[in-house]
Steps between C-alpha positions, in 0.01 A plus 500: 500500500519559876458857622624554857372795701741541791434705811850569639355646820317180592705286742379273777840367605774757498658678203614207287457560130248232411460627148872456434470129588191456285656680206810281522286187500301618197820566309644164603195326356495720187145618576391802293376783722472871547510669839365830629569650843230710664600834646173657618155406624279393210797420276427124500146573377635721223745234389241222512260709293765568239613136480151349488379736228812472282586133557182298558570138585811587698598393851527781755695408814498718810801500732363673807221485755122506496506871419693432180256223402207731573640769271558250220145364532365852460736585218441213259256595228332159467554229765437222248775623266804436725638248747620613843800365689594601854831495684395616849733748668269706722398509864168318465516294179140385544434483126778244454422320825138444400609339172777287651778692324833440681649776712852415385574718194677235292229244579241759396696556178487125435122523540488779242716315249316167544200657330212346699207742534171529681207722402455741791209727585560871532290705736382853440422769757335837465375772731274792403693761302803273460614300194467122511822321598609137490627292790657155514515422872231701677339831568376612838337774701562601860764374742701287253517793256619725784783253558594511132491880495736520797730225370553687173643799685642346815870487599411170669474336157840631389662387824356147487580468129862582574531202735297258288179525705292708260203262518466583873424865414126449477477308826689768692286780356180297550558485875558876507184568293284279721547751781386800295258385224138615541241234410165570335210342306527363145231381259618212281328318214598235245378461141251784532317348795366681805769671704565361848598737778807411705568707812831602655698388195876500517533423130370311200734360236402367159737215416595358161780290656540344845760736648548869565710714730816293461371145553173535694271226362181703523281270287636143504264369231552785252627420150619755244365281220137429600329823389393578858609763750520408869423764763645500851311716750626573851242669724354512851828376642707648781848635441643223717321228306625647173856492634463130580317420175748660257780246563249221428461629144860399426378139487137568410384393848277803558187396312296418813602801706188695609474830315660374179265449206540386140311576181542406132388651173592607148433861597527659843375836625613650832369827644646648816334755722798732452801549276770246582821383329487258206783289365564295186773235523643692794513826305300804604160537336417825679236567763137429406163389636426247225697211352364299207686197369460224243676260263621612157369312197847415367742279690877544520749222426754477784811281506483259794691192626 
């Protein structure tokens, strides 16, 4: 049985009813399914929890963006007990992009129905006093999280979504944030090793996949299936150099830019000298001084081309 969790508010190209087309195709093929529409924040997590606990072995398919996927990942009771399908309809769609899932909804549906899976790592993140949460794409602290925080509440995102340019939201806000973000030191360690101090840090992101922020290839050699997290650190770099370096990440051509550093590990610990924003899969994780991340023991089966 296929269980579809549909976010009707998630559109990256106008107001066309994507779910209506998908539903028609499912009925045409006589595919058994049940569908649930979300109507409030956290609803996708509630639905995923209910489905995974009552119908283990089922296929849960999200029709929405990275936020919808993030909620489902945190709602499922046991990642090894279900299979996840994704029909990307958000502004960023980095989860699908990193796994090669087509952007076209009917092509993505074909991927779901074909039944090919890969065993994907799930990351976890926790900060002092906060419950542990899962992430599929990335978590981050600093400048990139500030971008995510603003994008979640910005009229810029709604405007660009309405004209089919939702993925440009993060780039527009990034340029604005560059002019105002205050850099500071961070202490970063991998696998319990000695922490290294990085000065004048714009941000550090812990990547499970290659992309974040709507198609920025932060860590070109990252794989969501290798049991390793890749860390991208941007520090000691001028605002102007950051402006010129960000476009290079679209093609992964930024790896030799001075001030950009990389780190790998199964567990990552980041401590900032002050409280700064944190994000998980582009969703707000609050404002904290410490971010700890790692890989969950159980993998998740995801439907891929």
